N, CA, C and O of each residue as an XYZ file, in Angstrom:
416
protein
N      33.712     13.602     42.424
C      32.552     14.855     42.129
C      32.963     15.870     41.303
O      32.123     16.509     40.669
N      34.311     16.143     41.207
C      34.633     17.036     40.263
C      35.024     16.470     38.836
O      35.144     17.181     37.838
N      35.185     15.265     38.865
C      34.737     14.503     37.273
C      33.541     14.616     36.726
O      33.364     14.752     35.516
N      32.610     14.567     37.611
C      31.041     14.383     37.336
C      30.514     15.812     37.089
O      29.410     16.075     36.611
N      31.501     16.746     37.499
C      30.832     17.985     37.390
C      31.567     18.315     36.050
O      30.985     19.197     35.420
N      32.712     17.826     35.446
C      33.550     18.291     34.051
C      32.857     17.410     32.993
O      32.887     17.667     31.790
N      32.166     16.242     33.593
C      31.551     15.697     32.632
C      29.995     16.218     32.376
O      29.428     15.951     31.317
N      29.399     16.922     33.344
C      28.426     17.836     32.989
C      28.767     18.665     32.275
O      28.288     18.429     31.166
N      29.390     19.606     32.272
C      29.747     20.541     31.657
C      30.210     20.122     30.152
O      29.978     20.903     29.229
N      30.752     19.096     29.955
C      31.287     18.640     28.825
C      29.742     18.514     28.137
O      29.410     19.149     27.136
N      28.932     17.648     28.807
C      28.044     17.193     27.919
C      26.912     18.692     27.515
O      26.192     18.914     26.541
N      27.140     19.321     28.508
C      26.396     20.912     28.020
C      27.004     21.686     26.733
O      26.380     22.400     25.948
N      28.199     21.405     26.720
C      28.854     21.821     25.400
C      28.561     21.574     24.532
O      28.284     22.308     23.583
N      28.532     20.147     24.631
C      27.944     19.426     23.300
C      26.509     20.021     22.988
O      26.349     20.750     22.009
N      25.809     19.803     23.562
C      24.093     20.232     23.493
C      24.505     21.630     22.925
O      23.854     21.868     21.908
N      25.500     22.773     23.300
C      25.401     23.953     22.921
C      25.877     24.130     21.361
O      25.536     24.948     20.507
N      26.821     23.010     21.333
C      27.049     22.635     19.632
C      26.411     22.478     18.906
O      26.456     23.062     17.824
N      25.401     21.450     19.298
C      24.317     20.971     18.571
C      23.559     21.902     18.316
O      23.351     21.993     17.106
N      22.929     22.812     19.060
C      22.074     24.119     18.961
C      22.873     25.144     17.836
O      22.299     25.801     16.968
N      23.936     25.115     18.017
C      24.264     26.055     16.884
C      24.456     25.438     15.951
O      24.051     26.082     14.983
N      25.003     24.184     15.560
C      25.020     23.358     14.444
C      23.753     23.343     13.687
O      23.885     23.339     12.463
N      22.268     23.333     14.272
C      20.938     23.100     13.699
C      20.628     24.224     13.477
O      20.207     24.410     12.335
N      20.686     25.538     14.478
C      20.126     26.849     14.130
C      20.389     27.409     13.093
O      19.751     27.840     12.132
N      22.095     27.319     13.602
C      22.710     28.714     12.660
C      23.473     28.242     11.714
O      23.766     29.117     10.900
N      23.965     27.101     11.463
C      24.463     26.458     10.104
C      23.489     25.406      9.400
O      23.821     24.859      8.349
N      21.977     25.089     10.183
C      21.141     24.352      9.636
C      21.943     22.833      9.271
O      21.629     22.225      8.248
N      22.599     22.501      9.857
C      23.094     21.152      9.720
C      22.720     20.136     10.962
O      22.833     20.488     12.137
N      22.392     19.202     10.672
C      22.395     17.770     11.705
C      22.816     16.616     11.459
O      22.803     16.132     10.327
N      23.283     15.974     12.576
C      23.411     14.776     12.256
C      24.301     14.244     13.843
O      23.853     14.413     14.977
N      25.587     13.610     13.499
C      26.348     13.266     14.924
C      27.704     13.493     14.285
O      28.141     13.300     13.151
N      28.292     14.040     15.577
C      29.685     14.608     15.765
C      29.909     14.111     16.968
O      29.167     14.032     17.947
N      31.481     13.641     16.730
C      32.085     13.262     18.119
C      33.263     14.133     18.018
O      33.889     14.229     16.963
N      33.673     14.952     19.394
C      34.842     15.589     19.385
C      35.289     15.583     21.011
O      34.551     15.529     21.995
N      36.672     15.653     20.947
C      37.428     15.365     22.358
C      38.177     17.023     22.624
O      38.517     17.881     21.808
N      38.234     16.991     24.078
C      38.500     18.174     24.395
C      40.171     18.264     24.619
O      40.827     17.651     25.461
N      40.537     18.984     23.854
C      42.255     18.946     24.261
C      42.818     19.653     25.607
O      42.071     20.265     26.371
N      44.102     19.519     25.801
C      44.633     20.078     26.697
C      44.876     21.442     27.088
O      45.736     21.694     27.932
N      44.210     22.309     26.562
C      43.901     23.893     26.507
C      42.901     24.035     27.343
O      42.849     25.108     27.944
N      41.926     23.087     27.592
C      40.996     23.356     28.522
C      40.563     22.611     29.667
O      40.821     21.408     29.656
N      40.007     23.049     30.571
C      39.825     22.093     31.834
C      38.814     20.951     31.713
O      38.519     20.149     32.599
N      38.331     21.014     30.462
C      37.423     19.748     30.132
C      38.604     18.854     29.511
O      38.166     17.859     28.934
N      39.640     18.949     29.502
C      41.037     17.981     29.024
C      40.077     16.468     29.275
O      39.294     16.478     30.225
N      40.158     15.383     28.530
C      39.940     14.255     28.682
C      38.783     13.748     28.712
O      38.528     12.724     29.345
N      37.796     14.512     27.917
C      36.491     14.073     27.932
C      36.274     14.175     26.271
O      36.563     15.090     25.500
N      35.715     13.007     26.053
C      35.073     13.085     24.720
C      33.512     13.285     24.689
O      32.828     12.928     25.648
N      32.927     13.901     23.494
C      31.704     14.393     23.493
C      31.097     13.685     22.251
O      31.606     13.953     21.163
N      30.109     12.850     22.297
C      28.881     12.446     20.985
C      27.496     13.433     21.125
O      26.606     13.490     21.974
N      27.781     14.241     19.764
C      26.482     14.841     19.786
C      25.762     14.444     18.482
O      26.253     14.555     17.359
N      24.293     13.873     18.830
C      23.278     13.576     17.892
C      22.388     14.509     17.830
O      21.958     15.215     18.741
N      22.067     14.493     16.504
C      20.787     15.864     16.130
C      19.713     14.915     15.486
O      19.924     14.387     14.394
N      18.876     14.770     15.999
C      17.545     14.143     14.962
C      16.229     14.791     14.734
O      15.590     15.021     15.761
N      15.837     15.040     13.915
C      14.691     15.491     13.212
C      13.554     14.566     13.376
O      13.356     13.496     12.801
N      12.712     15.283     14.429
C      11.209     14.283     15.079
C      10.351     14.438     14.329
O      10.273     15.511     13.731
N       9.455     13.452     14.118
C       8.513     13.464     13.251
C       7.175     14.261     14.259
O       6.853     13.945     15.404
N       6.498     15.496     13.289
C       5.811     16.424     14.467
C       4.231     15.499     14.518
O       4.244     14.415     13.934
N       3.283     15.814     15.014
C       2.160     15.283     15.510
C       1.155     15.766     14.311
O       1.266     16.871     13.780
N       0.134     14.778     13.940
C      -0.760     15.164     13.063
C      -2.061     16.086     13.517
O      -2.661     15.894     14.575
N      -2.356     16.966     12.697
C      -3.185     18.249     13.216
C      -4.230     17.529     13.187
O      -4.072     16.379     12.778
N      -5.522     17.928     13.576
C      -6.778     17.333     13.290
C      -7.321     17.063     12.073
O      -8.274     16.287     11.998
N      -6.872     17.571     11.129
C      -7.417     17.365      9.657
C      -6.656     16.161      9.431
O      -7.221     15.554      8.521
N      -5.496     15.439      9.887
C      -4.668     14.537      9.523
C      -3.403     14.642      8.997
O      -2.620     13.704      8.851
N      -3.181     15.978      8.668
C      -1.909     16.190      7.838
C      -0.939     16.310      9.178
O      -1.349     16.371     10.337
N       0.459     16.328      8.740
C       1.680     16.198      9.488
C       1.788     18.038      9.849
O       1.505     19.036      9.186
N       2.239     17.861     10.973
C       2.653     19.498     11.803
C       3.470     20.245     10.598
O       4.027     19.664      9.667
N       3.428     21.497     10.792
C       4.176     22.407      9.759
C       5.498     22.623     10.141
O       6.431     22.744      9.347
N       5.617     22.692     11.856
C       6.951     22.799     12.555
C       7.294     21.677     12.628
O       6.749     20.601     12.871
N       9.067     22.301     12.202
C       9.982     20.927     12.285
C      10.390     20.785     13.904
O      10.461     21.835     14.542
N      10.640     19.613     14.538
C      11.040     19.670     15.736
C      12.353     18.817     15.712
O      12.398     17.844     14.960
N      13.464     19.150     16.531
C      14.913     18.274     16.287
C      15.254     18.016     18.138
O      15.398     18.863     19.020
N      15.289     16.741     18.199
C      16.172     16.166     19.596
C      17.535     16.314     19.516
O      18.064     15.699     18.590
N      18.203     16.921     20.189
C      19.948     17.315     20.044
C      20.397     16.629     21.765
O      20.353     17.172     22.869
N      20.876     15.029     21.281
C      21.628     14.532     22.402
C      22.833     14.704     22.600
O      23.594     14.684     21.633
N      23.293     14.904     23.826
C      24.696     14.898     23.711
C      25.433     13.977     24.803
O      24.820     13.839     25.861
N      26.538     13.398     24.690
C      26.633     12.072     25.682
C      28.324     12.417     25.771
O      29.050     12.408     24.777
N      28.701     12.660     26.891
C      30.040     13.081     27.420
C      30.921     12.232     28.192
O      30.598     12.669     29.297
N      31.567     11.575     28.382
C      32.622     10.708     29.014
C      34.127     10.647     28.967
O      34.726     10.727     27.894
N      34.760     10.503     30.158
C      36.248     10.201     30.082
C      36.939      9.186     29.748
O      38.154      9.381     29.778
N      36.503      7.882     29.352
C      36.813      6.890     28.733
C      36.085      6.488     27.816
O      35.158      5.694     27.972
N      36.424      6.987     26.774
C      35.883      6.603     25.158
C      36.227      5.144     24.511
O      37.419      4.846     24.579
N      35.439      4.274     23.947
C      35.612      3.096     23.803
C      35.760      3.170     22.147
O      34.669      3.134     21.578
N      36.789      3.256     21.375
C      36.702      3.419     20.033
C      36.483      4.675     19.562
O      35.717      4.875     18.620
N      37.205      5.735     20.242
C      36.747      7.164     20.023
C      35.759      7.618     20.465
O      35.925      8.821     20.663
N      34.541      7.202     20.803
C      33.000      7.627     21.274
C      32.753      7.049     22.435
O      33.376      6.038     22.758
N      31.767      7.626     23.271
C      31.384      7.311     24.238
C      30.483      6.353     24.102
O      29.534      6.638     23.371
N      30.495      4.939     24.752
C      29.885      3.691     24.742
C      28.992      3.847     26.013
O      28.982      4.738     26.862
N      28.087      2.474     25.863
C      27.033      2.275     26.937
C      27.549      2.255     28.234
O      28.666      1.745     28.321
N      27.138      2.593     29.078
C      28.120      2.970     30.120
C      28.303      1.033     30.668
O      29.225      0.710     31.416
N      27.638      0.350     30.324
C      27.752     -1.319     30.424
C      29.029     -1.761     29.557
O      29.556     -2.873     29.544
N      29.265     -1.020     29.091
C      30.396     -1.242     28.091
C      31.725     -1.022     28.418
O      32.664     -1.510     27.790
N      31.841     -0.211     29.504
C      33.250      0.223     30.420
C      33.247     -0.244     31.706
O      32.422      0.086     32.558
N      34.586     -1.370     31.936
C      34.653     -1.680     33.243
C      35.776     -1.037     33.914
O      36.845     -1.611     34.122
N      35.495      0.258     34.275
C      36.614      0.991     35.219
C      35.992      1.707     36.340
O      34.838      2.076     36.119
N      36.464      1.978     37.445
C      35.997      2.558     38.688
C      35.932      4.207     38.300
O      35.060      4.849     38.884
N      36.549      4.715     37.628
C      36.505      6.048     37.293
C      36.085      6.539     36.223
O      36.385      7.674     35.853
N      35.356      5.773     35.604
C      34.261      6.226     34.403
C      33.326      7.076     34.625
O      32.656      6.749     35.605
N      32.864      8.402     33.938
C      32.183      9.104     34.321
C      31.351      9.493     32.694
O      31.888      9.893     31.662
N      30.050      9.234     32.928
C      29.150      9.478     32.033
C      28.179     10.799     31.890
O      27.362     10.394     32.718
N      27.861     11.546     31.647
C      26.875     12.227     31.437
C      26.015     12.657     30.182
O      26.625     13.261     29.300
N      24.535     12.391     29.983
C      24.144     12.457     29.147
C      23.297     13.656     29.489
O      23.110     13.775     30.700
N      22.725     14.597     28.707
C      21.935     15.738     28.038
C      21.113     15.585     26.692
O      21.354     15.192     25.550
N      19.999     16.103     27.402
C      18.932     16.030     25.674
C      17.950     16.978     25.949
O      17.304     17.171     26.979
N      17.937     17.610     24.738
C      16.692     18.714     24.632
C      15.977     19.045     23.029
O      16.269     18.819     21.854
N      15.118     19.568     23.624
C      13.983     19.214     22.063
C      13.956     20.674     21.396
O      13.882     21.462     22.339
N      13.976     21.221     20.455
C      13.840     22.189     19.899
C      12.312     22.476     18.795
O      12.178     23.541     18.193
């Protein structure tokens, strides 16, 4: 339960990082980072992906003028090759993975 809660908080930190990068720094893309031993989330790795979504068409057939973004955060405690793999890719009884996604 504790690792699950820590995974949730790590994924949430990834969402906040993604929102900051997109809204404040006007940057989007994929970022992976690991928490070090100075935090209570030590041992977790987070992969944040920011993607621009195609807007719906307006009534006259033109693209919507408002940009929409999807920010997805995947946090895990046993990364494979430095990133969080698909849950099927890790065979460990203590593996924890949490995924969060928001749209702006």
